[in-house]
N, C-alpha and C positions, 0 to 999 in steps of 0.2 A: 506494499500500501506506499503512494508515495503522499508524505506529510509534510511537504514545501520546501523554501531554500535550505542551503546546509546552515550552519549555527553561525549567530555573531560573535565571536570568541573576545569582542572586547568590551560586553555589556554584561551585564549580572542582576537578579532580580532588587538585590540590594542597594547598586548605583542607579538602575532606571526608577523614572518616577512612573511606577503604576502601581494602582489603585486595589487592588485585589492581590490577594496572595493564593497561591497557589500548594496546596499541601495534598502529596500521595500519602492513601495509608494502605498498607495490607496487609493479611495475613502472611506469613513468610516462615517458612522452613529452615533449618540449621544451612541450608546448602542451594538456599537463594529461591524455590520452587514457590510460586505463589498461584499457580491453577486450583480456581474453584475448591474448597477444603469441607464446606458444607456438606451434607447430605442433599443429592438430589440437584444438584446447581449443575453440575458437569456431568452429563451421562457420558462423556467420548473419552472421561479421565477415570483409569482404572483403580487410581486412589481417590477417588472423590469419597469425603466425608473422614477425613485426614484429620483436619481439626476439632471435628464436633467434639471427642473425645474429652478435649482441653480447655473446654469453656466453659466461664463459672459467671458469678453475678459482677464479682469484683472485677472481672478483666473486663467484659460489659460496662460498667462503670468508668473505668479510664479510657476506654474508647471512644465513647458517647462524651467524656472532657478534653478530648485531644481532639475529636472531631468539630467539637461548638455546638450551639445550639441552632445557630443562624446562617446557613450554609446553601452553595450549589453545587451543581453537580458537574463532574468533566470527565466523560464515559468517551471506552471505544465501542464500536456497533455491536462486538458480539457481548461486553459485559452488559452492555444496555438492552439487547435482546433477552438475556438471561434473566435479568433483574424485573424485566417487564413484563415476565412470564410469573414472577413470583412477589414481590413488594406490593402491587394496588390489592393483591388479596389479602393483604395483614392489615387488618385495621385494630386501631389503639397502639400503643406504647410508643413514647419518643422517639425513638430509632426509625421506624417505619413511617410515624409520621413527618419525621424529619425529611425521609430519602423522597416519599410521597407527595412532599407539598417544595420542595427544592426544586427551580427550573435544570433541568435536565440538557448540559449543551455537548452534543454528538459527534464522535472523529467519523465521519461516514463519508462515502462516495458514492450511497445509496438511499436518499433522504426520505424515501419515501415507506411506511409504516412504521412511522415514529410515532405510535398511538399514546406511550405512556408519557403524560405532561404534567406540567408544563414542559415543552422541549422547544429546543432550538439546533438546528445542525451548522457545523461551524463554515460550511460553503468548499468550496473545490482545494482551497488553499488551507489546510487545517492549520497549519503553523500562524498562518494571516490569522484564521479566526480565533485561536489561542490568544494572540496579543493584542486581538482588537475586544474580546471580551474582559482580559486582564485587565487592561486600561480603561474600562466603564469603572461606574459607581456601582458600589454592591460586595455583597456577603462574598466570604472566601468560598473557594474554588475546590473543593474536595475530589481527588481521584482513587477510586477506588477499583483493582483489577488489571485490565485496561494494557498487558502485554505488551500491546504492539504500540500505543503511543506513547505510555509512562518513559519508552528509553530516550524515544526523541526527546521529551519534554525535558530530561536531564542535561543531555546531547546539549540541548539548545540555549539551556542557561533558564530556565523558565523555573523551577521549582523552591520556593522558598521553606518552604519545612517538609518532614519525611517523618512518618509515622510507621513502625513497624512491629506488628504481633509479632513475636519470633516465639517459633510453637518448638520445643524439644525432640522434632524427629527428622530423619533425615530421608527425603523421597526418591533422591536419586533421577529421575525423569520428569519433565512437567515444563511449563511455560514459566520464566522468568523476569523479573521487571530490572535487572542490571546488567548490562551489556559492556562488551571492552571498547567500545566505541567514547565513551562520554572523557572528556576533561577530567582531570585527577581534583577534587577538589575537597577542603576541608568543612567538617561537620559539626557541631557543637551539639553535646548531649543536653536537649533543656530537662528532660523529666526520666523516671521507668521508674516503673511500677511490676512487682512478680505477684504472682495469683499462684492459688496454692498446688494446682498444678503444671507449673515450671511457665507459663506461659510470662514472658517480658516484654511490656508495651516501653517501646522506647520514643520517647519522642526528640526530633534534631535540628537546627534549622544549621543554612548556610550560612558560615564563614568566611569563606575567601578562597584562595587558591590552595593549593595545597603546600605545606611546607617541608621539607627535606633538609636532612643534617648531613654535610661532610663525612667521611668519618676520620675516625680523631687521627692526627698528623697527615693528612691527605692536604695538599698545596691545593690553593685555589686558583 
């Protein structure tokens, strides 16, 4: 999927005058897999349901705090379609109510069939659409799943915060959100919460370019 022009490596969310933050939220295994872990979320994934045994009320509370009460969604088409088949049927509860009320900005070249609203597709140039939405007034933009979109957002330097729910499992195979094409960057740990089942809810914010240190005694 063509997502737009290459990254502008001279800019970053911290220095750009942009009004909304983009926050990535992911359920992730120790080896970096983010493919849907809830039961019945992705019938094509052999290990579907991998996160369900570890979910707790404390974890849900920490996640809700990290996500915020007022937000919009930025989603790839696959994640949008999966969620559209499930969340509109869930009535009541702050998490479901928040997802259903949020405006969904969808990265897709097939704008037909976007029935779960309020919804808006990002246009043919997806990265231009992301920048347009990010520069408008409104709540933070939350990215869930979206394994094709998420790496490009990171490569383009458009991500302000990352929330990882790290599960004590190794899945071996599955979709990932971190690629080897993004520039090295430094993040700061803002908060961390450990649940009784061993899940770590870690929130990070962007700091800047990666700092490195020369080996002791090396000439400059």
